[in-house]
C-alpha positions, 0 to 999 in steps of 0.5 A, a space after each residue: 672791528 671795521 671794513 677795511 677799504 684801503 685806497 691809494 695815491 700816489 702821495 700816501 694811502 689812505 684809509 677808508 671805512 664802509 661806516 659813513 659816520 666814521 668817514 664823515 669825521 674822518 674826512 669831512 667837515 671839521 667838528 670846530 670850524 664850520 664851512 671848513 673841511 678836515 684832512 689826516 696827514 700821517 708823518 713821522 716822529 721827527 717832522 711831527 717834533 720838527 713842525 711843533 719847534 718850528 710853530 713855537 717859535 714863531 708862536 704860530 699854530 700847527 695847523 697854520 703852518 701845514 695850511 701855509 704849505 699847502 698853498 705854498 705847495 697849490 701855488 708852485 708852478 708845476 701843480 698849477 700847471 696841473 690845475 689849468 691842464 685839468 681844469 681842477 678850481 671848478 
């Protein structure tokens, strides 16, 4: 069993292994899209079911739905203010 390092964020806990190859796979480059990063999210079953239904109805992938949600979050006024205040885009 791998050694666990648990880093907490205000949003959700992230579990990292000391084995860097596992970390690179889980949090690193996407194996299917060169130049794209991959992020994991843990959701409850009801949320996943709803997202799958929405993806089907709108004829889109779950990935594109989640990406759109992230883009909207990053463009919200309060998040834009934080990004500008702390120069996070640099």
